[in-house]
N, C-alpha and C positions, 0 to 999 in steps of 0.2 A: 474464365469468369472468375473475378473476384465479387462475392455477393459483400462481402465487408467493405473493399474497398471502394468500390463504386457507389458507396452510401455518403453523402455528402454531410459535415459536421455542420449542425446548427450554431450560431454565437450567440450566446445571450447578451442583453443587456450591461454593460459595464466591462465588456471582455473585447480586447483590442487582439489581432492578430495579424503580424510582419512578417514575411519572407524577404529573408536576404541572401544571397550568394550559399545555397543548400543550408540555409539556418533557418528554421521555424521559431517564431518569439510568440509567445503568448502570454500580453498581462491582464490582470484583474484584482480584483479586493482581496484577494488571500496572496497575491504573490506574483513573479515573475519567472516564468519557465521556458526552457530552450531545449530543442533537439536538431542535431544536425541528419540530413538524410540524404540520401541519393537513389538513382536506378530509378526516382520518378520526378513529377510534377506534381508542386503544392501551388492552388489558386486561390485568393479569397475575392470570392462573388458574390455581391446580394444578399450578407448577412450571413454566407455559407462559408467552410473553405472546400475546396475539391482537389481531391487524391487522383492523379493521372499516371497510368504506366508509359514509358516511352517504348516496351517493346515484349512480345509474346514469350520472351525465356522465361525460362522456371527461376532464376532469381528475381528478375523482375516482376513476377507473377507473384513470387512468395514477400517481397518488400513492400508492395502495393497494400496489401491490405494491414501489414505490421504498421506502416508509418500511418495510416489512417486511424487506427486503434489508438497507436501513439498521441496522434493531435487530439483525438474524442478526449482521453484522458485528461492531460493537459490543460483541456479547455473548461473538463468540468472541477479538474483540480484546482484553479484559480478562481473559478466562480463559487465552488459549494465547500471545496477541501475532501481530503480521505479520511475515513476513520476507521482504528482497527482498536476489537479492545480484546486483551487476554484476565483468565481466571486463574487466579492462582488456588487450584485446591489440592487441600490437605493439614493435617495437625501444626501447627505453629509456621505455616506459610505466610509470611509479610512481605508488603513493598511499600516504600515512603520514597519520597523525591524529594530534593533540594535544588530547584531550578534544573539543568539538565543532568544532575546526577541523579542515578537509579537504584536502590538500595535493597538490595533482595534477598531475604531469608526463607533460605528452600530446603531447610532440613540437614545442609553442610556443617561442619563445624565452623565456619566462616560466613560470613554475610559477603555477597556476592557486590560489588560496587559498577555501576557501567555506567561510564558518558555516552549520553544521546548526540545525536546531530544537532543542530543549532536549529536548522528547518522543522525539525520536529517538536510540537507541543507536546510534554508530556505530563500524565495529570494521573493520580493514585486515588482511588477510591477505598476507604475501609467503614465498612459499618458493621455493627456488633450482632455479630449471628449470621454473617452472609460472608462468602468468599472474595480477598481483595481483589478490586479489578485493577488493571493499568491502559488506560485509554492514551492513543496515539493520536496524535491528530499533524495533517499536513497536507501541501497543494502536490505534492510528489506521489504519485499512487506506488512509484516503484520503491521510493524510501522508504514509506512506509512498512511496504508488504515486508522490505529487508531487515528493519530493525525488528517486529514484531519477529521474525524468524528468528531472529538471532536471538533474541529474550526467551521464546518459548524453547530453541535447545541448550540454553541450561539446564532445563528440569522437565524433558517429554513427558505428556501423560504416559503410565504406564498401562497395560489392561488389564489387570485384576482389582484392583481399586481404585482407579481411576485418578489416581494423586499424580501430579503433576503440574506445569502451566499449559492451559491450552483456550484457545478464541471463544469467543460467548459465543452460543450455538453451536457449536462443533459436536457431533456426533462421532463418540468414541466407541472402536469396536472393544468388547467386551468377552474377557474368558473366565471359564466355570470356577477354575481352580481346582485342589485336590479336592478327592473323593473319597470321604472317610472309609 
């Protein structure tokens, strides 16, 4: 029994869901997303999306919850959008963007220039006395997470001073360091 897979996905105002040839397409004010599926049946009934599996095989059971979660994330993405915020902690760490180019100064001898996917809106916030923040917004949850992880991998937070790129609100595991 899949607890997640059996829950219907409510379709909010302004969002349309189409199912054709094993591809579900969701359209809304934030954009349009599509996802292929297999081993399950997806139906749109009375303002809800229902996901049912064809058999009790292990693969079908595992995909039942997966595709229900993917459809739910797509519906929320095209209606509200997904946001990830990264914070640069460290002396001299800076971030700026020109369109889809993100320019990072992370304590290396050179600056790092990243091209961000066009589906992701990037914004940098730099206030005096506060750590710079990189804000990523998109309708695709997976893409936002992937871009955020790629940026974070440029300088992961270290456990002694906490310097590096971390998610806003992330609790880091700190170490004591040397004792004199």
